[in-house]
PDB file with SEQRES, HELIX, SHEET and CRYST1 records, atoms N, CA, C and O in Angstrom:
SEQRES   1 A   83  MET LYS LYS ILE PHE LYS GLU PHE ASN THR LEU ASP LYS          
SEQRES   2 A   83  SER VAL LEU HIS ILE MET LYS PRO CYS LEU LYS PHE SER          
SEQRES   3 A   83  TYR PHE LEU LEU ILE PHE ALA THR VAL VAL LEU PHE THR          
SEQRES   4 A   83  TYR GLU ILE PHE TYR ALA ILE PRO ASN LEU PHE TYR ILE          
SEQRES   5 A   83  GLY ILE SER LEU PHE SER SER SER LEU TYR PHE ILE VAL          
SEQRES   6 A   83  ALA CYS LEU ILE CYS GLY LEU SER PHE ASN LYS ILE LYS          
SEQRES   7 A   83  LYS GLU LEU LYS GLN                                          
HELIX    1 AA1 LYS A    2  ASN A    9  1                                   8    
HELIX    2 AA2 LYS A   13  ILE A   42  1                                  30    
HELIX    3 AA3 ASN A   48  LYS A   82  1                                  35    
CRYST1    1.000    1.000    1.000  90.00  90.00  90.00 P 1           1          
ATOM      1  N   MET A   1     233.688  47.482  38.074  1.00  0.00           N  
ATOM      2  CA  MET A   1     233.616  47.596  39.484  1.00  0.00           C  
ATOM      3  C   MET A   1     234.742  48.320  40.140  1.00  0.00           C  
ATOM      4  O   MET A   1     234.552  49.032  41.126  1.00  0.00           O  
ATOM      5  N   LYS A   2     235.951  48.137  39.582  1.00  0.00           N  
ATOM      6  CA  LYS A   2     237.076  48.860  40.049  1.00  0.00           C  
ATOM      7  C   LYS A   2     236.973  50.299  39.831  1.00  0.00           C  
ATOM      8  O   LYS A   2     237.445  51.096  40.643  1.00  0.00           O  
ATOM      9  N   LYS A   3     236.298  50.708  38.631  1.00  0.00           N  
ATOM     10  CA  LYS A   3     236.095  52.064  38.486  1.00  0.00           C  
ATOM     11  C   LYS A   3     235.236  52.799  39.384  1.00  0.00           C  
ATOM     12  O   LYS A   3     235.456  53.974  39.679  1.00  0.00           O  
ATOM     13  N   ILE A   4     234.168  52.067  39.865  1.00  0.00           N  
ATOM     14  CA  ILE A   4     233.299  52.602  40.914  1.00  0.00           C  
ATOM     15  C   ILE A   4     233.982  52.837  42.231  1.00  0.00           C  
ATOM     16  O   ILE A   4     233.784  53.864  42.879  1.00  0.00           O  
ATOM     17  N   PHE A   5     234.787  51.876  42.621  1.00  0.00           N  
ATOM     18  CA  PHE A   5     235.644  51.943  43.879  1.00  0.00           C  
ATOM     19  C   PHE A   5     236.542  53.148  43.761  1.00  0.00           C  
ATOM     20  O   PHE A   5     236.694  53.938  44.692  1.00  0.00           O  
ATOM     21  N   LYS A   6     237.144  53.268  42.569  1.00  0.00           N  
ATOM     22  CA  LYS A   6     238.062  54.406  42.413  1.00  0.00           C  
ATOM     23  C   LYS A   6     237.377  55.771  42.513  1.00  0.00           C  
ATOM     24  O   LYS A   6     237.938  56.753  42.999  1.00  0.00           O  
ATOM     25  N   GLU A   7     236.105  55.776  42.014  1.00  0.00           N  
ATOM     26  CA  GLU A   7     235.391  57.003  42.120  1.00  0.00           C  
ATOM     27  C   GLU A   7     235.022  57.355  43.631  1.00  0.00           C  
ATOM     28  O   GLU A   7     234.996  58.518  44.034  1.00  0.00           O  
ATOM     29  N   PHE A   8     234.750  56.290  44.402  1.00  0.00           N  
ATOM     30  CA  PHE A   8     234.447  56.512  45.795  1.00  0.00           C  
ATOM     31  C   PHE A   8     235.717  56.964  46.580  1.00  0.00           C  
ATOM     32  O   PHE A   8     235.631  57.781  47.497  1.00  0.00           O  
ATOM     33  N   ASN A   9     236.895  56.408  46.191  1.00  0.00           N  
ATOM     34  CA  ASN A   9     238.095  56.834  46.865  1.00  0.00           C  
ATOM     35  C   ASN A   9     238.536  58.218  46.479  1.00  0.00           C  
ATOM     36  O   ASN A   9     239.322  58.811  47.218  1.00  0.00           O  
ATOM     37  N   THR A  10     238.089  58.775  45.379  1.00  0.00           N  
ATOM     38  CA  THR A  10     238.511  60.126  45.036  1.00  0.00           C  
ATOM     39  C   THR A  10     237.402  61.112  45.206  1.00  0.00           C  
ATOM     40  O   THR A  10     237.353  62.111  44.489  1.00  0.00           O  
ATOM     41  N   LEU A  11     236.516  60.871  46.122  1.00  0.00           N  
ATOM     42  CA  LEU A  11     235.418  61.822  46.418  1.00  0.00           C  
ATOM     43  C   LEU A  11     236.013  63.059  47.024  1.00  0.00           C  
ATOM     44  O   LEU A  11     236.952  62.969  47.814  1.00  0.00           O  
ATOM     45  N   ASP A  12     235.481  64.237  46.669  1.00  0.00           N  
ATOM     46  CA  ASP A  12     235.832  65.514  47.241  1.00  0.00           C  
ATOM     47  C   ASP A  12     235.426  65.576  48.701  1.00  0.00           C  
ATOM     48  O   ASP A  12     234.412  64.982  49.067  1.00  0.00           O  
ATOM     49  N   LYS A  13     236.178  66.275  49.559  1.00  0.00           N  
ATOM     50  CA  LYS A  13     235.940  66.344  50.910  1.00  0.00           C  
ATOM     51  C   LYS A  13     234.536  66.993  51.191  1.00  0.00           C  
ATOM     52  O   LYS A  13     233.818  66.528  52.077  1.00  0.00           O  
ATOM     53  N   SER A  14     234.180  67.987  50.488  1.00  0.00           N  
ATOM     54  CA  SER A  14     232.869  68.634  50.773  1.00  0.00           C  
ATOM     55  C   SER A  14     231.744  67.716  50.397  1.00  0.00           C  
ATOM     56  O   SER A  14     230.713  67.704  51.071  1.00  0.00           O  
ATOM     57  N   VAL A  15     231.901  66.947  49.345  1.00  0.00           N  
ATOM     58  CA  VAL A  15     230.806  66.007  48.933  1.00  0.00           C  
ATOM     59  C   VAL A  15     230.728  64.895  50.006  1.00  0.00           C  
ATOM     60  O   VAL A  15     229.642  64.489  50.421  1.00  0.00           O  
ATOM     61  N   LEU A  16     231.899  64.422  50.437  1.00  0.00           N  
ATOM     62  CA  LEU A  16     231.910  63.349  51.424  1.00  0.00           C  
ATOM     63  C   LEU A  16     231.348  63.869  52.754  1.00  0.00           C  
ATOM     64  O   LEU A  16     230.695  63.111  53.471  1.00  0.00           O  
ATOM     65  N   HIS A  17     231.582  65.123  53.097  1.00  0.00           N  
ATOM     66  CA  HIS A  17     231.072  65.740  54.282  1.00  0.00           C  
ATOM     67  C   HIS A  17     229.496  65.774  54.272  1.00  0.00           C  
ATOM     68  O   HIS A  17     228.834  65.630  55.300  1.00  0.00           O  
ATOM     69  N   ILE A  18     228.976  65.968  53.080  1.00  0.00           N  
ATOM     70  CA  ILE A  18     227.499  66.015  52.873  1.00  0.00           C  
ATOM     71  C   ILE A  18     226.997  64.567  52.932  1.00  0.00           C  
ATOM     72  O   ILE A  18     225.951  64.337  53.540  1.00  0.00           O  
ATOM     73  N   MET A  19     227.634  63.639  52.374  1.00  0.00           N  
ATOM     74  CA  MET A  19     227.143  62.210  52.257  1.00  0.00           C  
ATOM     75  C   MET A  19     227.176  61.508  53.591  1.00  0.00           C  
ATOM     76  O   MET A  19     226.335  60.638  53.819  1.00  0.00           O  
ATOM     77  N   LYS A  20     228.051  61.811  54.454  1.00  0.00           N  
ATOM     78  CA  LYS A  20     228.228  61.024  55.674  1.00  0.00           C  
ATOM     79  C   LYS A  20     226.970  61.136  56.597  1.00  0.00           C  
ATOM     80  O   LYS A  20     226.541  60.091  57.087  1.00  0.00           O  
ATOM     81  N   PRO A  21     226.381  62.255  56.859  1.00  0.00           N  
ATOM     82  CA  PRO A  21     225.161  62.371  57.675  1.00  0.00           C  
ATOM     83  C   PRO A  21     223.988  61.635  57.039  1.00  0.00           C  
ATOM     84  O   PRO A  21     223.185  61.003  57.725  1.00  0.00           O  
ATOM     85  N   CYS A  22     223.904  61.731  55.706  1.00  0.00           N  
ATOM     86  CA  CYS A  22     222.889  61.094  54.979  1.00  0.00           C  
ATOM     87  C   CYS A  22     222.941  59.611  55.165  1.00  0.00           C  
ATOM     88  O   CYS A  22     221.944  58.956  55.470  1.00  0.00           O  
ATOM     89  N   LEU A  23     224.199  59.068  54.962  1.00  0.00           N  
ATOM     90  CA  LEU A  23     224.366  57.569  55.128  1.00  0.00           C  
ATOM     91  C   LEU A  23     224.099  57.139  56.553  1.00  0.00           C  
ATOM     92  O   LEU A  23     223.450  56.122  56.799  1.00  0.00           O  
ATOM     93  N   LYS A  24     224.600  57.914  57.480  1.00  0.00           N  
ATOM     94  CA  LYS A  24     224.292  57.557  58.952  1.00  0.00           C  
ATOM     95  C   LYS A  24     222.845  57.532  59.264  1.00  0.00           C  
ATOM     96  O   LYS A  24     222.369  56.638  59.964  1.00  0.00           O  
ATOM     97  N   PHE A  25     222.120  58.506  58.756  1.00  0.00           N  
ATOM     98  CA  PHE A  25     220.675  58.527  58.991  1.00  0.00           C  
ATOM     99  C   PHE A  25     219.978  57.302  58.385  1.00  0.00           C  
ATOM    100  O   PHE A  25     219.082  56.716  58.993  1.00  0.00           O  
ATOM    101  N   SER A  26     220.388  56.948  57.230  1.00  0.00           N  
ATOM    102  CA  SER A  26     219.773  55.765  56.532  1.00  0.00           C  
ATOM    103  C   SER A  26     220.145  54.425  57.191  1.00  0.00           C  
ATOM    104  O   SER A  26     219.346  53.489  57.231  1.00  0.00           O  
ATOM    105  N   TYR A  27     221.354  54.367  57.692  1.00  0.00           N  
ATOM    106  CA  TYR A  27     221.749  53.140  58.420  1.00  0.00           C  
ATOM    107  C   TYR A  27     220.929  53.041  59.733  1.00  0.00           C  
ATOM    108  O   TYR A  27     220.464  51.954  60.077  1.00  0.00           O  
ATOM    109  N   PHE A  28     220.743  54.173  60.476  1.00  0.00           N  
ATOM    110  CA  PHE A  28     219.931  54.063  61.664  1.00  0.00           C  
ATOM    111  C   PHE A  28     218.557  53.725  61.327  1.00  0.00           C  
ATOM    112  O   PHE A  28     217.927  52.968  62.066  1.00  0.00           O  
ATOM    113  N   LEU A  29     218.003  54.247  60.215  1.00  0.00           N  
ATOM    114  CA  LEU A  29     216.652  53.881  59.820  1.00  0.00           C  
ATOM    115  C   LEU A  29     216.556  52.371  59.457  1.00  0.00           C  
ATOM    116  O   LEU A  29     215.555  51.713  59.739  1.00  0.00           O  
ATOM    117  N   LEU A  30     217.651  51.846  58.812  1.00  0.00           N  
ATOM    118  CA  LEU A  30     217.758  50.479  58.512  1.00  0.00           C  
ATOM    119  C   LEU A  30     217.798  49.565  59.704  1.00  0.00           C  
ATOM    120  O   LEU A  30     217.177  48.502  59.722  1.00  0.00           O  
ATOM    121  N   ILE A  31     218.579  50.019  60.752  1.00  0.00           N  
ATOM    122  CA  ILE A  31     218.581  49.238  62.000  1.00  0.00           C  
ATOM    123  C   ILE A  31     217.269  49.270  62.716  1.00  0.00           C  
ATOM    124  O   ILE A  31     216.878  48.259  63.299  1.00  0.00           O  
ATOM    125  N   PHE A  32     216.517  50.446  62.707  1.00  0.00           N  
ATOM    126  CA  PHE A  32     215.250  50.532  63.291  1.00  0.00           C  
ATOM    127  C   PHE A  32     214.257  49.582  62.547  1.00  0.00           C  
ATOM    128  O   PHE A  32     213.446  48.895  63.168  1.00  0.00           O  
ATOM    129  N   ALA A  33     214.356  49.579  61.237  1.00  0.00           N  
ATOM    130  CA  ALA A  33     213.410  48.625  60.459  1.00  0.00           C  
ATOM    131  C   ALA A  33     213.701  47.223  60.815  1.00  0.00           C  
ATOM    132  O   ALA A  33     212.768  46.423  60.889  1.00  0.00           O  
ATOM    133  N   THR A  34     215.013  46.830  61.059  1.00  0.00           N  
ATOM    134  CA  THR A  34     215.340  45.466  61.395  1.00  0.00           C  
ATOM    135  C   THR A  34     214.715  45.183  62.805  1.00  0.00           C  
ATOM    136  O   THR A  34     214.179  44.095  63.016  1.00  0.00           O  
ATOM    137  N   VAL A  35     214.779  46.148  63.767  1.00  0.00           N  
ATOM    138  CA  VAL A  35     214.267  45.901  65.094  1.00  0.00           C  
ATOM    139  C   VAL A  35     212.683  45.700  64.981  1.00  0.00           C  
ATOM    140  O   VAL A  35     212.061  44.840  65.606  1.00  0.00           O  
ATOM    141  N   VAL A  36     212.169  46.547  64.161  1.00  0.00           N  
ATOM    142  CA  VAL A  36     210.639  46.346  63.991  1.00  0.00           C  
ATOM    143  C   VAL A  36     210.369  44.956  63.452  1.00  0.00           C  
ATOM    144  O   VAL A  36     209.492  44.263  63.967  1.00  0.00           O  
ATOM    145  N   LEU A  37     211.108  44.520  62.417  1.00  0.00           N  
ATOM    146  CA  LEU A  37     210.808  43.227  61.859  1.00  0.00           C  
ATOM    147  C   LEU A  37     211.161  42.128  62.866  1.00  0.00           C  
ATOM    148  O   LEU A  37     210.470  41.110  62.909  1.00  0.00           O  
ATOM    149  N   PHE A  38     212.087  42.276  63.581  1.00  0.00           N  
ATOM    150  CA  PHE A  38     212.417  41.337  64.655  1.00  0.00           C  
ATOM    151  C   PHE A  38     211.281  41.285  65.730  1.00  0.00           C  
ATOM    152  O   PHE A  38     210.939  40.199  66.198  1.00  0.00           O  
ATOM    153  N   THR A  39     210.733  42.385  66.096  1.00  0.00           N  
ATOM    154  CA  THR A  39     209.650  42.436  67.011  1.00  0.00           C  
ATOM    155  C   THR A  39     208.424  41.730  66.422  1.00  0.00           C  
ATOM    156  O   THR A  39     207.695  41.035  67.130  1.00  0.00           O  
ATOM    157  N   TYR A  40     208.209  41.920  65.116  1.00  0.00           N  
ATOM    158  CA  TYR A  40     207.111  41.160  64.524  1.00  0.00           C  
ATOM    159  C   TYR A  40     207.400  39.655  64.512  1.00  0.00           C  
ATOM    160  O   TYR A  40     206.462  38.863  64.603  1.00  0.00           O  
ATOM    161  N   GLU A  41     208.635  39.244  64.405  1.00  0.00           N  
ATOM    162  CA  GLU A  41     208.977  37.838  64.418  1.00  0.00           C  
ATOM    163  C   GLU A  41     208.697  37.270  65.769  1.00  0.00           C  
ATOM    164  O   GLU A  41     208.316  36.103  65.865  1.00  0.00           O  
ATOM    165  N   ILE A  42     208.862  38.026  66.816  1.00  0.00           N  
ATOM    166  CA  ILE A  42     208.541  37.496  68.181  1.00  0.00           C  
ATOM    167  C   ILE A  42     207.083  37.542  68.486  1.00  0.00           C  
ATOM    168  O   ILE A  42     206.560  36.574  69.039  1.00  0.00           O  
ATOM    169  N   PHE A  43     206.387  38.599  68.165  1.00  0.00           N  
ATOM    170  CA  PHE A  43     204.949  38.798  68.433  1.00  0.00           C  
ATOM    171  C   PHE A  43     204.204  38.728  67.083  1.00  0.00           C  
ATOM    172  O   PHE A  43     204.244  39.709  66.340  1.00  0.00           O  
ATOM    173  N   TYR A  44     203.516  37.598  66.721  1.00  0.00           N  
ATOM    174  CA  TYR A  44     202.884  37.491  65.514  1.00  0.00           C  
ATOM    175  C   TYR A  44     201.494  38.172  65.601  1.00  0.00           C  
ATOM    176  O   TYR A  44     200.763  38.220  64.611  1.00  0.00           O  
ATOM    177  N   ALA A  45     201.153  38.676  66.747  1.00  0.00           N  
ATOM    178  CA  ALA A  45     199.842  39.228  66.969  1.00  0.00           C  
ATOM    179  C   ALA A  45     199.573  40.542  66.200  1.00  0.00           C  
ATOM    180  O   ALA A  45     198.416  40.885  65.955  1.00  0.00           O  
ATOM    181  N   ILE A  46     200.624  41.264  65.827  1.00  0.00           N  
ATOM    182  CA  ILE A  46     200.409  42.546  65.181  1.00  0.00           C  
ATOM    183  C   ILE A  46     200.945  42.496  63.734  1.00  0.00           C  
ATOM    184  O   ILE A  46     202.144  42.672  63.519  1.00  0.00           O  
ATOM    185  N   PRO A  47     200.046  42.251  62.718  1.00  0.00           N  
ATOM    186  CA  PRO A  47     200.539  42.057  61.383  1.00  0.00           C  
ATOM    187  C   PRO A  47     200.932  43.426  60.737  1.00  0.00           C  
ATOM    188  O   PRO A  47     201.610  43.427  59.710  1.00  0.00           O  
ATOM    189  N   ASN A  48     200.529  44.569  61.308  1.00  0.00           N  
ATOM    190  CA  ASN A  48     200.871  45.799  60.812  1.00  0.00           C  
ATOM    191  C   ASN A  48     202.373  46.134  60.948  1.00  0.00           C  
ATOM    192  O   ASN A  48     202.943  46.902  60.174  1.00  0.00           O  
ATOM    193  N   LEU A  49     202.997  45.485  62.017  1.00  0.00           N  
ATOM    194  CA  LEU A  49     204.461  45.597  62.259  1.00  0.00           C  
ATOM    195  C   LEU A  49     205.231  45.133  60.986  1.00  0.00           C  
ATOM    196  O   LEU A  49     206.234  45.747  60.620  1.00  0.00           O  
ATOM    197  N   PHE A  50     204.780  44.090  60.339  1.00  0.00           N  
ATOM    198  CA  PHE A  50     205.485  43.530  59.255  1.00  0.00           C  
ATOM    199  C   PHE A  50     205.445  44.543  58.095  1.00  0.00           C  
ATOM    200  O   PHE A  50     206.461  44.783  57.444  1.00  0.00           O  
ATOM    201  N   TYR A  51     204.318  45.107  57.855  1.00  0.00           N  
ATOM    202  CA  TYR A  51     204.176  46.104  56.767  1.00  0.00           C  
ATOM    203  C   TYR A  51     205.017  47.411  57.071  1.00  0.00           C  
ATOM    204  O   TYR A  51     205.671  47.967  56.189  1.00  0.00           O  
ATOM    205  N   ILE A  52     204.963  47.814  58.230  1.00  0.00           N  
ATOM    206  CA  ILE A  52     205.813  48.954  58.652  1.00  0.00           C  
ATOM    207  C   ILE A  52     207.272  48.705  58.592  1.00  0.00           C  
ATOM    208  O   ILE A  52     208.027  49.593  58.196  1.00  0.00           O  
ATOM    209  N   GLY A  53     207.725  47.493  58.980  1.00  0.00           N  
ATOM    210  CA  GLY A  53     209.053  47.114  58.939  1.00  0.00           C  
ATOM    211  C   GLY A  53     209.645  46.990  57.492  1.00  0.00           C  
ATOM    212  O   GLY A  53     210.758  47.426  57.199  1.00  0.00           O  
ATOM    213  N   ILE A  54     208.830  46.375  56.638  1.00  0.00           N  
ATOM    214  CA  ILE A  54     209.211  46.176  55.268  1.00  0.00           C  
ATOM    215  C   ILE A  54     209.281  47.492  54.604  1.00  0.00           C  
ATOM    216  O   ILE A  54     210.216  47.726  53.838  1.00  0.00           O  
ATOM    217  N   SER A  55     208.331  48.399  54.846  1.00  0.00           N  
ATOM    218  CA  SER A  55     208.296  49.720  54.224  1.00  0.00           C  
ATOM    219  C   SER A  55     209.558  50.516  54.643  1.00  0.00           C  
ATOM    220  O   SER A  55     210.246  51.099  53.806  1.00  0.00           O  
ATOM    221  N   LEU A  56     209.829  50.520  55.926  1.00  0.00           N  
ATOM    222  CA  LEU A  56     211.008  51.243  56.407  1.00  0.00           C  
ATOM    223  C   LEU A  56     212.327  50.657  55.877  1.00  0.00           C  
ATOM    224  O   LEU A  56     213.273  51.392  55.598  1.00  0.00           O  
ATOM    225  N   PHE A  57     212.374  49.315  55.742  1.00  0.00           N  
ATOM    226  CA  PHE A  57     213.586  48.628  55.243  1.00  0.00           C  
ATOM    227  C   PHE A  57     213.801  49.011  53.846  1.00  0.00           C  
ATOM    228  O   PHE A  57     214.918  49.390  53.497  1.00  0.00           O  
ATOM    229  N   SER A  58     212.785  48.941  52.981  1.00  0.00           N  
ATOM    230  CA  SER A  58     212.938  49.235  51.611  1.00  0.00           C  
ATOM    231  C   SER A  58     213.216  50.707  51.353  1.00  0.00           C  
ATOM    232  O   SER A  58     213.987  51.053  50.457  1.00  0.00           O  
ATOM    233  N   SER A  59     212.568  51.598  52.163  1.00  0.00           N  
ATOM    234  CA  SER A  59     212.778  53.064  52.063  1.00  0.00           C  
ATOM    235  C   SER A  59     214.234  53.462  52.370  1.00  0.00           C  
ATOM    236  O   SER A  59     214.850  54.288  51.696  1.00  0.00           O  
ATOM    237  N   SER A  60     214.750  52.799  53.460  1.00  0.00           N  
ATOM    238  CA  SER A  60     216.114  53.083  53.865  1.00  0.00           C  
ATOM    239  C   SER A  60     217.100  52.607  52.843  1.00  0.00           C  
ATOM    240  O   SER A  60     218.082  53.308  52.599  1.00  0.00           O  
ATOM    241  N   LEU A  61     216.903  51.415  52.200  1.00  0.00           N  
ATOM    242  CA  LEU A  61     217.748  50.920  51.144  1.00  0.00           C  
ATOM    243  C   LEU A  61     217.746  51.877  49.942  1.00  0.00           C  
ATOM    244  O   LEU A  61     218.798  52.154  49.367  1.00  0.00           O  
ATOM    245  N   TYR A  62     216.595  52.366  49.577  1.00  0.00           N  
ATOM    246  CA  TYR A  62     216.468  53.280  48.450  1.00  0.00           C  
ATOM    247  C   TYR A  62     217.123  54.625  48.795  1.00  0.00           C  
ATOM    248  O   TYR A  62     217.651  55.309  47.918  1.00  0.00           O  
ATOM    249  N   PHE A  63     217.086  54.975  50.015  1.00  0.00           N  
ATOM    250  CA  PHE A  63     217.728  56.298  50.461  1.00  0.00           C  
ATOM    251  C   PHE A  63     219.200  56.125  50.440  1.00  0.00           C  
ATOM    252  O   PHE A  63     219.890  57.075  50.071  1.00  0.00           O  
ATOM    253  N   ILE A  64     219.754  55.000  50.803  1.00  0.00           N  
ATOM    254  CA  ILE A  64     221.185  54.749  50.735  1.00  0.00           C  
ATOM    255  C   ILE A  64     221.640  54.811  49.298  1.00  0.00           C  
ATOM    256  O   ILE A  64     222.651  55.450  49.005  1.00  0.00           O  
ATOM    257  N   VAL A  65     220.951  54.190  48.420  1.00  0.00           N  
ATOM    258  CA  VAL A  65     221.228  54.161  46.957  1.00  0.00           C  
ATOM    259  C   VAL A  65     221.265  55.567  46.405  1.00  0.00           C  
ATOM    260  O   VAL A  65     222.244  55.991  45.790  1.00  0.00           O  
ATOM    261  N   ALA A  66     220.110  56.324  46.652  1.00  0.00           N  
ATOM    262  CA  ALA A  66     219.997  57.626  46.255  1.00  0.00           C  
ATOM    263  C   ALA A  66     221.106  58.590  46.723  1.00  0.00           C  
ATOM    264  O   ALA A  66     221.570  59.436  45.959  1.00  0.00           O  
ATOM    265  N   CYS A  67     221.507  58.445  47.964  1.00  0.00           N  
ATOM    266  CA  CYS A  67     222.552  59.188  48.528  1.00  0.00           C  
ATOM    267  C   CYS A  67     223.897  58.893  47.851  1.00  0.00           C  
ATOM    268  O   CYS A  67     224.683  59.810  47.611  1.00  0.00           O  
ATOM    269  N   LEU A  68     224.165  57.608  47.540  1.00  0.00           N  
ATOM    270  CA  LEU A  68     225.389  57.304  46.893  1.00  0.00           C  
ATOM    271  C   LEU A  68     225.453  57.844  45.442  1.00  0.00           C  
ATOM    272  O   LEU A  68     226.466  58.367  44.978  1.00  0.00           O  
ATOM    273  N   ILE A  69     224.323  57.683  44.780  1.00  0.00           N  
ATOM    274  CA  ILE A  69     224.295  58.148  43.381  1.00  0.00           C  
ATOM    275  C   ILE A  69     224.388  59.703  43.362  1.00  0.00           C  
ATOM    276  O   ILE A  69     225.105  60.259  42.530  1.00  0.00           O  
ATOM    277  N   CYS A  70     223.691  60.379  44.241  1.00  0.00           N  
ATOM    278  CA  CYS A  70     223.785  61.827  44.186  1.00  0.00           C  
ATOM    279  C   CYS A  70     225.167  62.278  44.621  1.00  0.00           C  
ATOM    280  O   CYS A  70     225.623  63.282  44.075  1.00  0.00           O  
ATOM    281  N   GLY A  71     225.837  61.691  45.483  1.00  0.00           N  
ATOM    282  CA  GLY A  71     227.136  62.075  45.876  1.00  0.00           C  
ATOM    283  C   GLY A  71     228.140  61.852  44.762  1.00  0.00           C  
ATOM    284  O   GLY A  71     228.992  62.708  44.522  1.00  0.00           O  
ATOM    285  N   LEU A  72     228.060  60.747  44.091  1.00  0.00           N  
ATOM    286  CA  LEU A  72     228.919  60.442  42.879  1.00  0.00           C  
ATOM    287  C   LEU A  72     228.648  61.543  41.766  1.00  0.00           C  
ATOM    288  O   LEU A  72     229.565  62.103  41.167  1.00  0.00           O  
ATOM    289  N   SER A  73     227.314  61.797  41.549  1.00  0.00           N  
ATOM    290  CA  SER A  73     227.005  62.767  40.507  1.00  0.00           C  
ATOM    291  C   SER A  73     227.497  64.198  40.829  1.00  0.00           C  
ATOM    292  O   SER A  73     228.018  64.902  39.963  1.00  0.00           O  
ATOM    293  N   PHE A  74     227.313  64.597  42.087  1.00  0.00           N  
ATOM    294  CA  PHE A  74     227.761  65.900  42.521  1.00  0.00           C  
ATOM    295  C   PHE A  74     229.334  66.045  42.440  1.00  0.00           C  
ATOM    296  O   PHE A  74     229.896  67.086  42.101  1.00  0.00           O  
ATOM    297  N   ASN A  75     229.961  64.897  42.785  1.00  0.00           N  
ATOM    298  CA  ASN A  75     231.430  64.936  42.691  1.00  0.00           C  
ATOM    299  C   ASN A  75     231.846  65.009  41.218  1.00  0.00           C  
ATOM    300  O   ASN A  75     232.825  65.695  40.925  1.00  0.00           O  
ATOM    301  N   LYS A  76     231.175  64.353  40.280  1.00  0.00           N  
ATOM    302  CA  LYS A  76     231.543  64.433  38.818  1.00  0.00           C  
ATOM    303  C   LYS A  76     231.240  65.847  38.367  1.00  0.00           C  
ATOM    304  O   LYS A  76     232.057  66.407  37.637  1.00  0.00           O  
ATOM    305  N   ILE A  77     230.148  66.462  38.735  1.00  0.00           N  
ATOM    306  CA  ILE A  77     229.839  67.806  38.279  1.00  0.00           C  
ATOM    307  C   ILE A  77     230.875  68.785  38.796  1.00  0.00           C  
ATOM    308  O   ILE A  77     231.282  69.707  38.089  1.00  0.00           O  
ATOM    309  N   LYS A  78     231.288  68.584  40.002  1.00  0.00           N  
ATOM    310  CA  LYS A  78     232.233  69.470  40.636  1.00  0.00           C  
ATOM    311  C   LYS A  78     233.660  69.408  39.967  1.00  0.00           C  
ATOM    312  O   LYS A  78     234.386  70.396  39.852  1.00  0.00           O  
ATOM    313  N   LYS A  79     233.965  68.203  39.561  1.00  0.00           N  
ATOM    314  CA  LYS A  79     235.258  67.991  38.804  1.00  0.00           C  
ATOM    315  C   LYS A  79     235.154  68.667  37.445  1.00  0.00           C  
ATOM    316  O   LYS A  79     236.082  69.362  37.031  1.00  0.00           O  
ATOM    317  N   GLU A  80     234.053  68.478  36.752  1.00  0.00           N  
ATOM    318  CA  GLU A  80     233.903  69.019  35.421  1.00  0.00           C  
ATOM    319  C   GLU A  80     233.904  70.572  35.459  1.00  0.00           C  
ATOM    320  O   GLU A  80     234.386  71.230  34.537  1.00  0.00           O  
ATOM    321  N   LEU A  81     233.319  71.152  36.611  1.00  0.00           N  
ATOM    322  CA  LEU A  81     233.343  72.612  36.662  1.00  0.00           C  
ATOM    323  C   LEU A  81     234.753  73.144  36.886  1.00  0.00           C  
ATOM    324  O   LEU A  81     235.046  74.270  36.485  1.00  0.00           O  
ATOM    325  N   LYS A  82     235.604  72.396  37.493  1.00  0.00           N  
ATOM    326  CA  LYS A  82     236.912  72.861  37.810  1.00  0.00           C  
ATOM    327  C   LYS A  82     237.782  72.937  36.479  1.00  0.00           C  
ATOM    328  O   LYS A  82     238.734  73.712  36.390  1.00  0.00           O  
ATOM    329  N   GLN A  83     237.402  72.096  35.468  1.00  0.00           N  
ATOM    330  CA  GLN A  83     238.195  71.996  34.280  1.00  0.00           C  
ATOM    331  C   GLN A  83     237.966  73.205  33.366  1.00  0.00           C  
ATOM    332  O   GLN A  83     238.566  73.292  32.295  1.00  0.00           O  
TER     333      GLN A  83                                                      
END                                                                             
């Protein structure tokens, strides 16, 4: 676990510059999915809201994980090319 945190702390500036908008977009998508699910919680009349909210929620979580994995792998490739 410490090794992963160390990798995040040593990210290259250009990789970090690319990862930030990706993470911001996925967090906004996650917040939107939470709002949709909260709306479904208030109004049970529309069952499609639940499926839309769950789909958006899971998609945004997968997008966050993919962004982090791609950022770490690009950083590792960039370090190996410098050597």
